[in-house]
N, C-alpha and C positions, 0 to 999 in steps of 0.2 A: 844626655845622663842624666846621673840624680848624683847629689854628692853626700857625703856624711855632714846629720845636722849636727854633731860636735862641734865639728868646727865652722862652720857657717849657718849654723841654726839648729856635693859631687856632685898593576901587581905586575911585572912580576919579573921572576928572576929578579935582579938587583932592580930595582924602577929605574934608575938612573942611567940604565945602560940600553934600555929596547923597551918600545908600549910594544907588546904583542899584536898582530893583526886581526887574530882572533877576540879576542877583548875588544879592541877598537871597536870590531863591528858589531860585539853589544848583542849577539846572536842567544846567548844564553846566561842565565845569573843562578845562583844558589842560595837558599834559604838559609840565615844564621840569625843570632842574637847576642845579647851581652846584656849582663848582671851585674850585680854587687849586693852588698848584705841585706840589703832591702828586699831581697828576694828569699826568704828563709826556706820555701820549700822549690828547687828546678827539677823539672824533671828530664833531664838530660837522653835518656836513653826514649822517651816518648819524643822526643825534639827530632833525634835522628832517626828515629825509625818512621816519623814520617815527613824526612829528607832533608831536614837540616844538618848542615857539614862543618860548622863554626861556630865559637861561642870566645867572644872576648870578656873577661874577666876585671873588674876591677881590683886592683890591687894597691896603690896608693894614693894617696892625697897630699901635695903642700911636703911639708919635710916632716911631718908628726904623727900622720895617720896612716896605719896601716888596716884595711879591709879585714875585719875579724872573720868573715867568710873564703878568704881567697883561696885557702886551703884546699879547702873539701869541696868548693865549686869547683876547683882546677883538679883534685883528683876524680869528680865525678863527669868532667867533660871527658879526661882523659879513660878513665872506663867505658865509656858510655862510645868513643871512637872518635870523638869529636875533632878536630883540629881547631887548636887553642891557643889565647895570647890573653896577657895583661896589659892594664890601662893605666894610667896616671892622670888624675884631675890637679891639673895645674893651677897655682898661687903665682901668678909675676908678680907678688907686692911684696911676699912675706920672704922671699930667697932668689940667687940666680937660677938660671936657669941649668947651667952643669951640674949644682947642687942638687935641682929636684930630679935631672935624673938620674945622678948616682945612688941617692935616696931608692927610686923606683927599681933599679937595675941591683940593688940588694936584698930587694924585698918582692920579687916574683916578676920582674919586669923584663928578665931577661930573654936574650933568642939562644936556641940550639939548633943545629942543621939537620933534627931528628925527622924532618915532612912533616911534623903535626905542632910544629909552634910557631906563630905567627909574627912576625917583627912586636914588639911592642907599641902602644897607643898612647899619642898625648893629644888628652881632651883637654882643650883651649876652647872656652866660650865665655858665657856674663859672668860674671861676679856673683854670686848670689846672695853677698851681704855689704856691697860698698857699691862704688863708680865702678860702670860698665866694663871699663878695660881698663878695672886696678889700677888708677893714676898714671899710666903709663901713656907718654905718646905714642904715636902710629910707628916711628922709628926705633923707640925702645923697646915695645911689644915686639916688632920683627928681629930686634937684637937678643930678644931675652929666649925667644925662639929658637932661634940659629944657635944658641949655647945648648939648651936642650937637646939639637937636632944632632949638633957636630958631635957633643960628647955618647950620646946613646952611642954613635956611627962608628966612634972611636974605640968603644969598647967590645961593641959586638960586629965589627963589619956591615951591618945592616941599617938604615934608615927609620926612623918610625913612622907609622901610622901619623898622619895628624886629622883630630876630629873638631869640625866646626861648623859652623850656619854660616851662611851668605850674608847675614845683616852683620854677624858677629865681625868675621873677618873685613867685611867691607871697612866697617865702622873701628875697627879698632887696628888693624895693618895699614889702612889706608889700600886694601884688596892686594898686597903683596904676592908678586911672583916670584918671590925667590924659592920656592920650595915644590913648587911644578914638575920638576924634574928630578928630583931623589926622593919625599915623603910622598904617597900614595896617601890620596883625599879619603874621609870619612865624612860624608856628608848629610848632616841631620835635615830633616823638612818632612815635615807629617802630612802627608797627604799622599793621594792613593792615584794622582792624577802628573807624578814624576819628581824627580831630584828640584828641579826648577833651575835657576838660576847658576851654574856654575863659577866660584871666584876663584881670584890666585892666579889665572891663568892656566890650571889646568884643564887639560882637554875633555876630560871625563872625570866622574866619581867612582874610586872604586867600590868603595862599600857606601852604600844607602839605609840611612836607618829612618826608614820611612814608618815606623808607628810607636807608638811609647807605651805600648804592649805588645805582648806575646803568647798563644795558648800556653807552652810549657816554661815561662818564666822570662822578665826581662822586657827590654826593648827586641822590636822587632829590626832586622837588617837583610838587605839584599845584597851580595854579590857580584858587580859587575863582569860576568864572566863565566865561562864553564869550571866544573870543579877540577881540569887540569890549569886551569890557569891560576884558583884557589891554591893547588899544593904549590906553584911556582912559586907564589908566595910566600910559603910557607918555607921552603926548602932553599931560596934563597939561589 
């Protein structure tokens, strides 16, 4: 995911209760994409017409930045009929996980059971302007993520998706398996050969960010399941 340069220079049902058999079998996938203000023009209807069914939209970063395009992107996605949700780019060195979860919730990161809203996503990855792990030990990083996850869940009844890479997760959390039964994994790996190693005890990725470009705007995402599974992720 891309972060804002002004700051840095950016499934199903209740995941905790069950892992659907048809999702585990991985018989189907659904195209989607993710975007931020970097995409000035996004062709939401074109994406939908081509088969995309979901989009994840940058809402916030840290506790000071609200993406300037979030509202227009969210409205455009809704009008096109896409399932949509927001994401938060984490800065674990600047404030607590709870503080950032509440900021995210206050500025577009909420969830509603309307069947069209994905749980919010925590984008936790390489520090764009300092130490890779933001100066936190592996244990402290896991605690920070848990603080964010627990706060989000307490306010929405849903666990947030967690976006990361295998390398970052292994390096900065010690490959923690603390979240594999609660938060669905969004795994970034730009490759045509598959998502690669799945970290953190997750049995599979729920969404694979497979490319840093997508014809209709943003990055390409592949949901690991049928459309019915994606709809279950949205409805809770």
